[in-house]
All heavy atoms as TSV, in Angstrom:
chain	resi	resn	atom	element	x	y	z
A	1	MET	N	N	104.076	-21.328	105.218
A	1	MET	CA	C	105.088	-20.720	104.390
A	1	MET	C	C	104.759	-20.616	102.975
A	1	MET	O	O	104.439	-21.707	102.392
A	1	MET	CB	C	106.460	-21.507	104.659
A	1	MET	CG	C	107.617	-20.765	104.003
A	1	MET	SD	S	108.863	-21.792	103.499
A	1	MET	CE	C	108.686	-21.807	101.792
A	2	ASN	N	N	104.871	-19.526	102.390
A	2	ASN	CA	C	104.574	-19.415	100.982
A	2	ASN	C	C	105.755	-18.681	100.312
A	2	ASN	O	O	106.097	-17.631	100.867
A	2	ASN	CB	C	103.230	-18.677	100.712
A	2	ASN	CG	C	102.076	-19.456	101.270
A	2	ASN	OD1	O	102.032	-20.558	101.167
A	2	ASN	ND2	N	101.163	-18.699	101.923
A	3	THR	N	N	106.215	-19.139	99.297
A	3	THR	CA	C	107.329	-18.471	98.594
A	3	THR	C	C	106.820	-17.852	97.245
A	3	THR	O	O	106.133	-18.710	96.529
A	3	THR	CB	C	108.457	-19.440	98.316
A	3	THR	OG1	O	109.003	-19.872	99.633
A	3	THR	CG2	C	109.611	-18.691	97.596
A	4	ARG	N	N	107.091	-16.644	97.071
A	4	ARG	CA	C	106.566	-15.980	95.736
A	4	ARG	C	C	107.337	-16.389	94.591
A	4	ARG	O	O	108.650	-16.260	94.660
A	4	ARG	CB	C	106.473	-14.576	95.992
A	4	ARG	CG	C	105.402	-14.122	97.015
A	4	ARG	CD	C	105.378	-12.572	97.066
A	4	ARG	NE	N	104.457	-12.300	98.112
A	4	ARG	CZ	C	103.716	-11.178	98.084
A	4	ARG	NH1	N	103.686	-10.417	97.020
A	4	ARG	NH2	N	102.819	-10.967	99.141
A	5	TYR	N	N	106.784	-16.644	93.588
A	5	TYR	CA	C	107.508	-16.825	92.227
A	5	TYR	C	C	106.688	-16.212	91.179
A	5	TYR	O	O	105.403	-16.044	91.267
A	5	TYR	CB	C	107.584	-18.430	91.897
A	5	TYR	CG	C	108.584	-19.087	92.803
A	5	TYR	CD1	C	108.234	-19.685	94.035
A	5	TYR	CD2	C	109.940	-19.206	92.426
A	5	TYR	CE1	C	109.180	-20.315	94.803
A	5	TYR	CE2	C	110.823	-19.781	93.212
A	5	TYR	CZ	C	110.418	-20.333	94.369
A	5	TYR	OH	O	111.430	-21.022	95.166
A	6	GLU	N	N	107.316	-15.805	90.071
A	6	GLU	CA	C	106.663	-15.223	88.989
A	6	GLU	C	C	106.140	-16.406	88.077
A	6	GLU	O	O	106.809	-17.248	87.635
A	6	GLU	CB	C	107.588	-14.352	88.108
A	6	GLU	CG	C	107.082	-13.754	86.978
A	6	GLU	CD	C	105.943	-12.686	87.391
A	6	GLU	OE1	O	106.180	-11.948	88.376
A	6	GLU	OE2	O	104.985	-12.496	86.631
A	7	PHE	N	N	104.728	-16.414	87.933
A	7	PHE	CA	C	104.139	-17.466	87.060
A	7	PHE	C	C	104.260	-16.902	85.643
A	7	PHE	O	O	103.778	-15.838	85.370
A	7	PHE	CB	C	102.582	-17.554	87.469
A	7	PHE	CG	C	102.381	-18.564	88.577
A	7	PHE	CD1	C	102.559	-18.157	89.829
A	7	PHE	CD2	C	102.028	-19.823	88.270
A	7	PHE	CE1	C	102.367	-19.166	90.842
A	7	PHE	CE2	C	101.754	-20.757	89.245
A	7	PHE	CZ	C	102.023	-20.420	90.550
A	8	SER	N	N	104.857	-17.691	84.793
A	8	SER	CA	C	104.831	-17.418	83.403
A	8	SER	C	C	104.397	-18.682	82.762
A	8	SER	O	O	104.124	-19.735	83.246
A	8	SER	CB	C	106.362	-17.064	82.969
A	8	SER	OG	O	107.182	-18.093	83.217
A	9	GLU	N	N	104.239	-18.639	81.436
A	9	GLU	CA	C	103.748	-19.662	80.607
A	9	GLU	C	C	104.679	-20.933	80.659
A	9	GLU	O	O	105.861	-20.764	80.358
A	9	GLU	CB	C	103.661	-19.206	79.106
A	9	GLU	CG	C	103.054	-20.347	78.229
A	9	GLU	CD	C	101.531	-20.295	78.139
A	9	GLU	OE1	O	100.941	-19.243	78.422
A	9	GLU	OE2	O	100.941	-21.277	77.883
A	10	PRO	N	N	104.278	-21.963	81.222
A	10	PRO	CA	C	105.159	-23.211	81.235
A	10	PRO	C	C	105.259	-23.760	79.774
A	10	PRO	O	O	104.429	-23.341	78.924
A	10	PRO	CB	C	104.386	-24.197	82.063
A	10	PRO	CG	C	102.980	-23.862	81.974
A	10	PRO	CD	C	102.921	-22.356	81.781
A	11	SER	N	N	106.183	-24.609	79.465
A	11	SER	CA	C	106.336	-25.060	78.150
A	11	SER	C	C	105.256	-26.028	77.723
A	11	SER	O	O	105.068	-26.320	76.439
A	11	SER	CB	C	107.790	-25.809	78.087
A	11	SER	OG	O	107.764	-26.808	79.045
A	12	GLY	N	N	104.436	-26.593	78.536
A	12	GLY	CA	C	103.272	-27.424	78.201
A	12	GLY	C	C	102.078	-26.613	77.827
A	12	GLY	O	O	102.241	-25.392	77.658
A	13	LYS	N	N	100.920	-27.141	77.716
A	13	LYS	CA	C	99.775	-26.425	77.327
A	13	LYS	C	C	98.966	-26.035	78.653
A	13	LYS	O	O	97.821	-26.513	78.844
A	13	LYS	CB	C	98.918	-27.359	76.425
A	13	LYS	CG	C	99.577	-27.591	75.178
A	13	LYS	CD	C	98.740	-28.347	74.185
A	13	LYS	CE	C	99.632	-28.645	73.041
A	13	LYS	NZ	N	99.175	-28.849	71.825
A	14	GLY	N	N	99.579	-25.306	79.462
A	14	GLY	CA	C	98.874	-24.852	80.715
A	14	GLY	C	C	98.821	-25.807	81.736
A	14	GLY	O	O	98.128	-25.581	82.723
A	15	ILE	N	N	99.592	-26.914	81.686
A	15	ILE	CA	C	99.634	-27.930	82.716
A	15	ILE	C	C	100.740	-27.679	83.666
A	15	ILE	O	O	101.907	-27.360	83.055
A	15	ILE	CB	C	99.697	-29.306	82.043
A	15	ILE	CG1	C	98.508	-29.632	81.350
A	15	ILE	CG2	C	99.959	-30.340	83.212
A	15	ILE	CD1	C	98.530	-30.918	80.510
A	16	VAL	N	N	100.576	-27.778	84.910
A	16	VAL	CA	C	101.561	-27.642	85.906
A	16	VAL	C	C	101.430	-28.890	86.828
A	16	VAL	O	O	100.339	-29.443	86.989
A	16	VAL	CB	C	101.528	-26.358	86.712
A	16	VAL	CG1	C	101.937	-25.148	85.980
A	16	VAL	CG2	C	100.123	-26.218	87.410
A	17	PHE	N	N	102.551	-29.245	87.469
A	17	PHE	CA	C	102.475	-30.354	88.304
A	17	PHE	C	C	102.635	-29.982	89.763
A	17	PHE	O	O	103.328	-29.061	90.193
A	17	PHE	CB	C	103.616	-31.299	87.878
A	17	PHE	CG	C	103.506	-31.820	86.583
A	17	PHE	CD1	C	104.183	-31.283	85.482
A	17	PHE	CD2	C	102.693	-32.944	86.317
A	17	PHE	CE1	C	104.038	-31.672	84.202
A	17	PHE	CE2	C	102.511	-33.358	84.954
A	17	PHE	CZ	C	103.216	-32.790	83.930
A	18	ILE	N	N	101.864	-30.727	90.663
A	18	ILE	CA	C	101.876	-30.494	92.077
A	18	ILE	C	C	102.519	-31.740	92.705
A	18	ILE	O	O	102.203	-32.760	92.483
A	18	ILE	CB	C	100.409	-30.300	92.635
A	18	ILE	CG1	C	99.626	-29.373	91.818
A	18	ILE	CG2	C	100.507	-30.035	94.126
A	18	ILE	CD1	C	100.093	-27.880	91.863
A	19	ARG	N	N	103.581	-31.479	93.510
A	19	ARG	CA	C	104.293	-32.610	94.104
A	19	ARG	C	C	104.839	-32.315	95.486
A	19	ARG	O	O	105.154	-31.148	95.750
A	19	ARG	CB	C	105.388	-33.110	93.219
A	19	ARG	CG	C	106.615	-32.156	93.133
A	19	ARG	CD	C	107.731	-32.843	92.263
A	19	ARG	NE	N	108.948	-32.040	92.357
A	19	ARG	CZ	C	109.930	-32.351	93.034
A	19	ARG	NH1	N	109.973	-33.494	93.720
A	19	ARG	NH2	N	111.080	-31.557	93.042
A	20	PRO	N	N	104.858	-33.268	96.381
A	20	PRO	CA	C	105.381	-32.962	97.670
A	20	PRO	C	C	106.838	-32.942	97.701
A	20	PRO	O	O	107.477	-33.591	96.853
A	20	PRO	CB	C	104.886	-34.187	98.546
A	20	PRO	CG	C	104.618	-35.286	97.557
A	20	PRO	CD	C	104.177	-34.589	96.246
A	21	VAL	N	N	107.426	-32.029	98.469
A	21	VAL	CA	C	108.937	-31.923	98.588
A	21	VAL	C	C	109.166	-31.896	100.008
A	21	VAL	O	O	108.660	-31.138	100.828
A	21	VAL	CB	C	109.337	-30.567	97.912
A	21	VAL	CG1	C	110.880	-30.346	98.096
A	21	VAL	CG2	C	108.878	-30.522	96.447
A	22	ALA	N	N	110.193	-32.733	100.363
A	22	ALA	CA	C	110.696	-32.685	101.746
A	22	ALA	C	C	111.459	-31.444	102.003
A	22	ALA	O	O	112.340	-31.016	101.275
A	22	ALA	CB	C	111.677	-33.916	101.962
A	23	VAL	N	N	111.190	-30.767	103.094
A	23	VAL	CA	C	111.881	-29.473	103.484
A	23	VAL	C	C	113.267	-29.685	103.610
A	23	VAL	O	O	114.120	-28.902	103.204
A	23	VAL	CB	C	111.223	-28.864	104.690
A	23	VAL	CG1	C	111.976	-27.679	105.164
A	23	VAL	CG2	C	109.789	-28.406	104.436
A	24	ALA	N	N	113.654	-30.937	104.114
A	24	ALA	CA	C	115.117	-31.184	104.326
A	24	ALA	C	C	115.855	-31.237	102.933
A	24	ALA	O	O	117.103	-31.013	102.943
A	24	ALA	CB	C	115.228	-32.504	104.977
A	25	ASP	N	N	115.249	-31.385	101.758
A	25	ASP	CA	C	115.819	-31.332	100.489
A	25	ASP	C	C	115.931	-29.984	99.912
A	25	ASP	O	O	116.444	-29.806	98.848
A	25	ASP	CB	C	115.077	-32.293	99.529
A	25	ASP	CG	C	115.088	-33.744	100.005
A	25	ASP	OD1	O	116.110	-34.128	100.701
A	25	ASP	OD2	O	114.251	-34.512	99.557
A	26	LEU	N	N	115.406	-28.991	100.552
A	26	LEU	CA	C	115.327	-27.547	99.979
A	26	LEU	C	C	116.560	-26.808	100.524
A	26	LEU	O	O	117.157	-27.185	101.547
A	26	LEU	CB	C	114.052	-26.952	100.453
A	26	LEU	CG	C	112.810	-27.642	99.730
A	26	LEU	CD1	C	111.590	-26.956	100.379
A	26	LEU	CD2	C	112.852	-27.434	98.248
A	27	PRO	N	N	116.866	-25.655	99.890
A	27	PRO	CA	C	118.037	-24.726	100.423
A	27	PRO	C	C	117.780	-24.414	101.896
A	27	PRO	O	O	116.587	-24.203	102.276
A	27	PRO	CB	C	117.925	-23.614	99.500
A	27	PRO	CG	C	117.308	-24.075	98.248
A	27	PRO	CD	C	116.264	-25.098	98.672
A	28	GLU	N	N	118.865	-24.124	102.544
A	28	GLU	CA	C	118.747	-23.785	103.977
A	28	GLU	C	C	117.854	-22.591	104.289
A	28	GLU	O	O	117.156	-22.576	105.289
A	28	GLU	CB	C	120.176	-23.537	104.536
A	28	GLU	CG	C	120.230	-23.382	106.036
A	28	GLU	CD	C	121.627	-23.153	106.518
A	28	GLU	OE1	O	122.586	-23.614	105.885
A	28	GLU	OE2	O	121.731	-22.581	107.635
A	29	ALA	N	N	117.910	-21.599	103.461
A	29	ALA	CA	C	117.068	-20.417	103.591
A	29	ALA	C	C	115.607	-20.761	103.675
A	29	ALA	O	O	114.829	-20.196	104.501
A	29	ALA	CB	C	117.374	-19.352	102.552
A	30	ILE	N	N	115.178	-21.681	102.794
A	30	ILE	CA	C	113.839	-22.073	102.872
A	30	ILE	C	C	113.498	-22.902	104.067
A	30	ILE	O	O	112.426	-22.814	104.620
A	30	ILE	CB	C	113.421	-22.737	101.560
A	30	ILE	CG1	C	113.543	-21.824	100.373
A	30	ILE	CG2	C	112.048	-23.382	101.547
A	30	ILE	CD1	C	113.447	-22.418	98.947
A	31	GLN	N	N	114.464	-23.799	104.462
A	31	GLN	CA	C	114.192	-24.710	105.604
A	31	GLN	C	C	113.975	-23.768	106.871
A	31	GLN	O	O	113.116	-24.120	107.626
A	31	GLN	CB	C	115.417	-25.513	105.819
A	31	GLN	CG	C	115.602	-26.623	104.775
A	31	GLN	CD	C	116.804	-27.480	105.046
A	31	GLN	OE1	O	117.276	-27.605	106.163
A	31	GLN	NE2	N	117.377	-28.017	103.950
A	32	LEU	N	N	114.734	-22.656	106.957
A	32	LEU	CA	C	114.541	-21.779	108.130
A	32	LEU	C	C	113.226	-21.143	108.044
A	32	LEU	O	O	112.546	-20.957	109.177
A	32	LEU	CB	C	115.681	-20.715	108.101
A	32	LEU	CG	C	117.080	-21.154	108.338
A	32	LEU	CD1	C	118.094	-20.076	108.115
A	32	LEU	CD2	C	117.205	-21.852	109.729
A	33	GLU	N	N	112.648	-20.764	106.876
A	33	GLU	CA	C	111.278	-20.212	106.816
A	33	GLU	C	C	110.217	-21.150	107.098
A	33	GLU	O	O	109.120	-20.815	107.598
A	33	GLU	CB	C	111.129	-19.637	105.433
A	33	GLU	CG	C	111.770	-18.361	105.114
A	33	GLU	CD	C	111.471	-17.726	103.809
A	33	GLU	OE1	O	110.128	-17.576	103.611
A	33	GLU	OE2	O	112.245	-17.406	103.004
A	34	ALA	N	N	110.405	-22.422	106.822
A	34	ALA	CA	C	109.501	-23.493	107.001
A	34	ALA	C	C	109.062	-23.711	108.520
A	34	ALA	O	O	108.030	-24.215	108.842
A	34	ALA	CB	C	109.933	-24.803	106.354
A	35	GLU	N	N	109.962	-23.357	109.410
A	35	GLU	CA	C	109.726	-23.481	110.775
A	35	GLU	C	C	108.960	-24.712	111.343
A	35	GLU	O	O	107.802	-24.611	111.699
A	35	GLU	CB	C	108.920	-22.167	111.305
A	35	GLU	CG	C	109.740	-20.890	111.091
A	35	GLU	CD	C	108.900	-19.634	111.506
A	35	GLU	OE1	O	107.709	-19.798	111.656
A	35	GLU	OE2	O	109.587	-18.647	111.642
A	36	GLY	N	N	109.571	-25.923	111.150
A	36	GLY	CA	C	109.042	-27.057	111.635
A	36	GLY	C	C	108.086	-27.867	110.726
A	36	GLY	O	O	107.737	-29.038	110.928
A	37	ILE	N	N	107.876	-27.340	109.588
A	37	ILE	CA	C	107.061	-28.070	108.570
A	37	ILE	C	C	108.095	-29.036	107.883
A	37	ILE	O	O	109.110	-28.814	107.537
A	37	ILE	CB	C	106.586	-27.099	107.550
A	37	ILE	CG1	C	105.593	-26.054	108.169
A	37	ILE	CG2	C	105.735	-27.883	106.378
A	37	ILE	CD1	C	105.058	-24.967	107.249
A	38	GLU	N	N	107.571	-30.210	107.688
A	38	GLU	CA	C	108.336	-31.325	107.090
A	38	GLU	C	C	108.213	-31.467	105.571
A	38	GLU	O	O	109.152	-31.814	104.903
A	38	GLU	CB	C	108.080	-32.693	107.779
A	38	GLU	CG	C	108.529	-32.702	109.175
A	38	GLU	CD	C	108.287	-34.057	109.750
A	38	GLU	OE1	O	108.148	-35.089	109.174
A	38	GLU	OE2	O	108.167	-34.125	111.035
A	39	THR	N	N	107.006	-31.084	105.099
A	39	THR	CA	C	106.751	-31.307	103.619
A	39	THR	C	C	106.058	-30.029	103.178
A	39	THR	O	O	105.099	-29.526	103.688
A	39	THR	CB	C	105.751	-32.503	103.472
A	39	THR	OG1	O	106.247	-33.629	103.953
A	39	THR	CG2	C	105.500	-32.638	101.943
A	40	LEU	N	N	106.534	-29.508	102.020
A	40	LEU	CA	C	105.846	-28.376	101.290
A	40	LEU	C	C	105.386	-29.015	99.981
A	40	LEU	O	O	105.746	-30.098	99.540
A	40	LEU	CB	C	106.854	-27.318	101.037
A	40	LEU	CG	C	107.378	-26.594	102.297
A	40	LEU	CD1	C	108.421	-25.532	101.924
A	40	LEU	CD2	C	106.161	-25.852	102.935
A	41	TYR	N	N	104.622	-28.224	99.263
A	41	TYR	CA	C	104.017	-28.635	97.953
A	41	TYR	C	C	104.588	-27.695	96.869
A	41	TYR	O	O	104.424	-26.555	97.036
A	41	TYR	CB	C	102.524	-28.730	97.995
A	41	TYR	CG	C	102.156	-29.912	98.877
A	41	TYR	CD1	C	101.963	-29.672	100.240
A	41	TYR	CD2	C	102.008	-31.112	98.379
A	41	TYR	CE1	C	101.671	-30.763	101.098
A	41	TYR	CE2	C	101.682	-32.229	99.234
A	41	TYR	CZ	C	101.516	-32.036	100.529
A	41	TYR	OH	O	101.229	-33.066	101.344
A	42	GLU	N	N	105.142	-28.254	95.826
A	42	GLU	CA	C	105.679	-27.466	94.743
A	42	GLU	C	C	104.829	-27.483	93.568
A	42	GLU	O	O	104.195	-28.474	93.149
A	42	GLU	CB	C	106.992	-28.159	94.405
A	42	GLU	CG	C	107.698	-27.584	93.232
A	42	GLU	CD	C	108.972	-28.244	92.732
A	42	GLU	OE1	O	108.970	-29.437	92.484
A	42	GLU	OE2	O	110.040	-27.600	92.835
A	43	VAL	N	N	104.581	-26.271	92.901
A	43	VAL	CA	C	103.965	-26.153	91.647
A	43	VAL	C	C	105.112	-26.013	90.650
A	43	VAL	O	O	105.925	-25.069	90.779
A	43	VAL	CB	C	103.024	-24.918	91.688
A	43	VAL	CG1	C	102.362	-24.799	90.338
A	43	VAL	CG2	C	102.000	-24.975	92.713
A	44	CYS	N	N	105.129	-26.851	89.685
A	44	CYS	CA	C	106.276	-26.740	88.717
A	44	CYS	C	C	105.797	-27.096	87.367
A	44	CYS	O	O	104.776	-27.655	87.111
A	44	CYS	CB	C	107.480	-27.756	89.121
A	44	CYS	SG	S	107.005	-29.506	89.071
A	45	THR	N	N	106.657	-26.612	86.380
A	45	THR	CA	C	106.407	-26.888	84.952
A	45	THR	C	C	106.745	-28.307	84.548
A	45	THR	O	O	107.268	-29.058	85.356
A	45	THR	CB	C	107.167	-25.858	84.072
A	45	THR	OG1	O	108.553	-26.296	84.152
A	45	THR	CG2	C	106.932	-24.421	84.386
A	46	ASP	N	N	106.372	-28.609	83.347
A	46	ASP	CA	C	106.708	-30.091	82.891
A	46	ASP	C	C	108.164	-30.222	82.750
A	46	ASP	O	O	108.713	-31.266	82.742
A	46	ASP	CB	C	106.047	-30.340	81.540
A	46	ASP	CG	C	106.356	-29.351	80.427
A	46	ASP	OD1	O	106.861	-28.288	80.769
A	46	ASP	OD2	O	106.244	-29.780	79.356
A	47	LYS	N	N	108.993	-29.153	82.682
A	47	LYS	CA	C	110.388	-29.146	82.665
A	47	LYS	C	C	111.046	-29.180	84.082
A	47	LYS	O	O	112.297	-29.268	84.142
A	47	LYS	CB	C	110.967	-27.996	81.874
A	47	LYS	CG	C	110.436	-27.927	80.528
A	47	LYS	CD	C	111.001	-29.044	79.530
A	47	LYS	CE	C	110.590	-28.800	78.130
A	47	LYS	NZ	N	110.721	-29.900	77.360
A	48	GLY	N	N	110.180	-29.062	85.035
A	48	GLY	CA	C	110.698	-29.073	86.422
A	48	GLY	C	C	111.025	-27.781	87.017
A	48	GLY	O	O	111.478	-27.639	88.122
A	49	ALA	N	N	110.719	-26.743	86.333
A	49	ALA	CA	C	111.028	-25.325	86.855
A	49	ALA	C	C	110.004	-25.062	87.984
A	49	ALA	O	O	108.779	-25.086	87.804
A	49	ALA	CB	C	110.934	-24.357	85.763
A	50	ARG	N	N	110.441	-24.681	89.075
A	50	ARG	CA	C	109.573	-24.330	90.285
A	50	ARG	C	C	108.972	-23.065	90.173
A	50	ARG	O	O	109.578	-22.049	89.768
A	50	ARG	CB	C	110.403	-24.400	91.516
A	50	ARG	CG	C	109.544	-24.136	92.831
A	50	ARG	CD	C	110.380	-24.119	94.103
A	50	ARG	NE	N	110.840	-25.499	94.210
A	50	ARG	CZ	C	112.092	-25.894	94.697
A	50	ARG	NH1	N	112.898	-24.943	95.076
A	50	ARG	NH2	N	112.323	-27.123	94.817
A	51	LEU	N	N	107.647	-23.031	90.208
A	51	LEU	CA	C	106.822	-21.803	90.051
A	51	LEU	C	C	106.466	-21.371	91.460
A	51	LEU	O	O	106.367	-20.181	91.645
A	51	LEU	CB	C	105.547	-22.038	89.265
A	51	LEU	CG	C	105.711	-22.450	87.820
A	51	LEU	CD1	C	104.439	-22.682	87.161
A	51	LEU	CD2	C	106.532	-21.423	87.028
A	52	ALA	N	N	106.189	-22.260	92.377
A	52	ALA	CA	C	105.794	-21.920	93.794
A	52	ALA	C	C	106.041	-22.987	94.778
A	52	ALA	O	O	106.048	-24.198	94.327
A	52	ALA	CB	C	104.319	-21.497	93.701
A	53	LEU	N	N	106.127	-22.627	96.052
A	53	LEU	CA	C	106.151	-23.615	97.109
A	53	LEU	C	C	105.061	-23.119	98.129
A	53	LEU	O	O	105.062	-21.908	98.498
A	53	LEU	CB	C	107.586	-23.599	97.759
A	53	LEU	CG	C	108.634	-24.354	97.165
A	53	LEU	CD1	C	109.979	-24.014	97.968
A	53	LEU	CD2	C	108.326	-25.882	97.264
A	54	VAL	N	N	104.167	-24.033	98.500
A	54	VAL	CA	C	103.279	-23.729	99.507
A	54	VAL	C	C	103.182	-24.783	100.545
A	54	VAL	O	O	103.560	-25.910	100.293
A	54	VAL	CB	C	101.805	-23.394	98.841
A	54	VAL	CG1	C	101.812	-22.186	97.964
A	54	VAL	CG2	C	101.386	-24.637	98.047
A	55	LYS	N	N	102.499	-24.504	101.675
A	55	LYS	CA	C	102.520	-25.479	102.774
A	55	LYS	C	C	101.331	-26.442	102.704
A	55	LYS	O	O	101.341	-27.392	103.464
A	55	LYS	CB	C	102.478	-24.764	104.141
A	55	LYS	CG	C	101.318	-23.971	104.392
A	55	LYS	CD	C	101.328	-23.228	105.805
A	55	LYS	CE	C	100.133	-22.489	105.968
A	55	LYS	NZ	N	100.189	-21.854	107.294
A	56	ASP	N	N	100.392	-26.239	101.790
A	56	ASP	CA	C	99.189	-27.072	101.716
A	56	ASP	C	C	98.958	-27.481	100.353
A	56	ASP	O	O	98.993	-26.739	99.377
A	56	ASP	CB	C	98.097	-26.210	102.278
A	56	ASP	CG	C	96.670	-26.940	102.351
A	56	ASP	OD1	O	96.379	-27.651	103.255
A	56	ASP	OD2	O	95.992	-26.857	101.292
A	57	ARG	N	N	98.646	-28.828	100.102
A	57	ARG	CA	C	98.382	-29.397	98.832
A	57	ARG	C	C	97.228	-28.668	98.102
A	57	ARG	O	O	97.319	-28.306	96.905
A	57	ARG	CB	C	98.095	-30.938	98.865
A	57	ARG	CG	C	98.002	-31.574	97.569
A	57	ARG	CD	C	97.803	-33.133	97.720
A	57	ARG	NE	N	97.742	-33.869	96.501
A	57	ARG	CZ	C	96.504	-33.961	95.963
A	57	ARG	NH1	N	95.327	-33.470	96.519
A	57	ARG	NH2	N	96.274	-34.591	94.814
A	58	GLY	N	N	96.157	-28.518	98.836
A	58	GLY	CA	C	94.974	-27.791	98.285
A	58	GLY	C	C	95.279	-26.443	97.829
A	58	GLY	O	O	94.837	-26.006	96.817
A	59	MET	N	N	96.113	-25.737	98.642
A	59	MET	CA	C	96.506	-24.386	98.235
A	59	MET	C	C	97.358	-24.351	96.944
A	59	MET	O	O	97.113	-23.462	96.129
A	59	MET	CB	C	97.287	-23.788	99.367
A	59	MET	CG	C	97.724	-22.307	99.139
A	59	MET	SD	S	98.776	-21.537	100.388
A	59	MET	CE	C	97.955	-21.980	101.943
A	60	ALA	N	N	98.068	-25.367	96.708
A	60	ALA	CA	C	98.844	-25.479	95.509
A	60	ALA	C	C	97.986	-25.565	94.219
A	60	ALA	O	O	98.129	-24.969	93.249
A	60	ALA	CB	C	99.816	-26.728	95.525
A	61	PHE	N	N	96.896	-26.391	94.456
A	61	PHE	CA	C	95.909	-26.541	93.344
A	61	PHE	C	C	95.162	-25.275	93.084
A	61	PHE	O	O	94.959	-24.875	91.976
A	61	PHE	CB	C	94.897	-27.655	93.596
A	61	PHE	CG	C	95.448	-29.038	93.200
A	61	PHE	CD1	C	96.255	-29.741	94.176
A	61	PHE	CD2	C	95.195	-29.556	92.010
A	61	PHE	CE1	C	96.809	-30.938	93.794
A	61	PHE	CE2	C	95.685	-30.875	91.657
A	61	PHE	CZ	C	96.512	-31.531	92.540
A	62	ILE	N	N	94.828	-24.618	94.164
A	62	ILE	CA	C	94.149	-23.341	94.043
A	62	ILE	C	C	94.886	-22.277	93.372
A	62	ILE	O	O	94.547	-21.609	92.463
A	62	ILE	CB	C	93.612	-22.850	95.421
A	62	ILE	CG1	C	92.420	-23.743	95.915
A	62	ILE	CG2	C	93.072	-21.339	95.338
A	62	ILE	CD1	C	92.148	-23.508	97.453
A	63	LEU	N	N	96.142	-22.187	93.737
A	63	LEU	CA	C	97.105	-21.261	93.201
A	63	LEU	C	C	97.288	-21.500	91.716
A	63	LEU	O	O	97.289	-20.505	90.964
A	63	LEU	CB	C	98.505	-21.309	93.957
A	63	LEU	CG	C	99.647	-20.396	93.460
A	63	LEU	CD1	C	99.187	-18.914	93.779
A	63	LEU	CD2	C	100.838	-20.765	94.231
A	64	ALA	N	N	97.447	-22.746	91.308
A	64	ALA	CA	C	97.609	-23.022	89.922
A	64	ALA	C	C	96.350	-22.575	89.094
A	64	ALA	O	O	96.542	-21.968	88.046
A	64	ALA	CB	C	97.849	-24.479	89.738
A	65	ARG	N	N	95.158	-22.966	89.601
A	65	ARG	CA	C	93.942	-22.595	88.914
A	65	ARG	C	C	93.720	-21.066	88.817
A	65	ARG	O	O	93.330	-20.528	87.891
A	65	ARG	CB	C	92.787	-23.240	89.575
A	65	ARG	CG	C	92.780	-24.692	89.336
A	65	ARG	CD	C	91.539	-25.384	89.916
A	65	ARG	NE	N	91.689	-26.865	89.830
A	65	ARG	CZ	C	91.691	-27.714	90.874
A	65	ARG	NH1	N	91.687	-27.288	92.028
A	65	ARG	NH2	N	91.800	-29.033	90.625
A	66	GLN	N	N	94.123	-20.406	89.882
A	66	GLN	CA	C	93.940	-18.911	89.893
A	66	GLN	C	C	94.902	-18.224	88.803
A	66	GLN	O	O	94.676	-17.210	88.435
A	66	GLN	CB	C	94.254	-18.364	91.289
A	66	GLN	CG	C	93.213	-18.572	92.327
A	66	GLN	CD	C	93.570	-17.959	93.610
A	66	GLN	OE1	O	94.748	-17.777	94.025
A	66	GLN	NE2	N	92.583	-17.827	94.503
A	67	ASN	N	N	95.959	-18.936	88.449
A	67	ASN	CA	C	96.858	-18.455	87.497
A	67	ASN	C	C	96.614	-19.133	86.121
A	67	ASN	O	O	97.505	-19.116	85.212
A	67	ASN	CB	C	98.292	-18.623	87.835
A	67	ASN	CG	C	98.606	-17.569	88.960
A	67	ASN	OD1	O	98.963	-16.482	88.663
A	67	ASN	ND2	N	98.575	-18.029	90.243
A	68	ASP	N	N	95.397	-19.754	85.892
A	68	ASP	CA	C	95.004	-20.225	84.646
A	68	ASP	C	C	95.742	-21.437	84.160
A	68	ASP	O	O	95.969	-21.664	82.856
A	68	ASP	CB	C	94.942	-19.152	83.491
A	68	ASP	CG	C	93.924	-18.004	83.822
A	68	ASP	OD1	O	92.819	-18.434	84.453
A	68	ASP	OD2	O	94.157	-16.858	83.602
A	69	PHE	N	N	96.224	-22.214	85.103
A	69	PHE	CA	C	96.897	-23.485	84.772
A	69	PHE	C	C	96.088	-24.644	85.198
A	69	PHE	O	O	95.196	-24.510	86.065
A	69	PHE	CB	C	98.246	-23.569	85.561
A	69	PHE	CG	C	99.256	-22.561	85.099
A	69	PHE	CD1	C	99.611	-21.548	85.871
A	69	PHE	CD2	C	99.910	-22.764	83.898
A	69	PHE	CE1	C	100.597	-20.589	85.452
A	69	PHE	CE2	C	100.769	-21.758	83.455
A	69	PHE	CZ	C	101.159	-20.725	84.260
A	70	ALA	N	N	96.290	-25.851	84.612
A	70	ALA	CA	C	95.595	-27.007	84.847
A	70	ALA	C	C	96.590	-27.892	85.754
A	70	ALA	O	O	97.522	-28.496	85.196
A	70	ALA	CB	C	95.191	-27.785	83.655
A	71	PRO	N	N	96.292	-27.959	87.082
A	71	PRO	CA	C	97.223	-28.684	87.978
A	71	PRO	C	C	97.040	-30.205	87.921
A	71	PRO	O	O	95.828	-30.695	87.691
A	71	PRO	CB	C	96.876	-28.284	89.325
A	71	PRO	CG	C	95.502	-27.816	89.255
A	71	PRO	CD	C	95.287	-27.288	87.827
A	72	VAL	N	N	98.144	-30.951	87.913
A	72	VAL	CA	C	98.143	-32.424	87.828
A	72	VAL	C	C	98.985	-32.906	89.056
A	72	VAL	O	O	100.111	-32.372	89.228
A	72	VAL	CB	C	98.622	-32.945	86.590
A	72	VAL	CG1	C	98.690	-34.528	86.628
A	72	VAL	CG2	C	97.878	-32.509	85.469
A	73	SER	N	N	98.557	-33.846	89.777
A	73	SER	CA	C	99.225	-34.298	91.024
A	73	SER	C	C	100.300	-35.353	90.503
A	73	SER	O	O	100.090	-36.131	89.762
A	73	SER	CB	C	98.179	-35.075	92.010
A	73	SER	OG	O	98.951	-35.471	93.078
A	74	VAL	N	N	101.504	-35.113	91.181
A	74	VAL	CA	C	102.572	-36.112	90.969
A	74	VAL	C	C	102.969	-36.733	92.308
A	74	VAL	O	O	103.098	-36.065	93.277
A	74	VAL	CB	C	103.800	-35.432	90.366
A	74	VAL	CG1	C	104.997	-36.307	90.284
A	74	VAL	CG2	C	103.549	-34.676	89.114
A	75	HIS	N	N	103.070	-38.124	92.359
A	75	HIS	CA	C	103.365	-38.685	93.579
A	75	HIS	C	C	104.749	-39.198	93.598
A	75	HIS	O	O	105.374	-39.624	92.790
A	75	HIS	CB	C	102.484	-39.839	93.834
A	75	HIS	CG	C	100.982	-39.573	93.796
A	75	HIS	ND1	N	100.471	-38.303	93.838
A	75	HIS	CD2	C	99.897	-40.349	93.884
A	75	HIS	CE1	C	99.161	-38.379	93.917
A	75	HIS	NE2	N	98.837	-39.535	93.871
């Protein structure tokens, strides 16, 4: 499952954060799209604004780099 978001300049200096998100904590519409996936990975700004949700951690890092951001893992 991949959700499209418009990547714009985050408030930091090109840094975005990658963090796991439990599908159960997301809106119902996204839960239905996830079809059995328990964890998605969020790409977000330093202010917490979600830029993207993807099903794979590696994909989140690739997506961030392809959009000229420096991804940092958050646990």
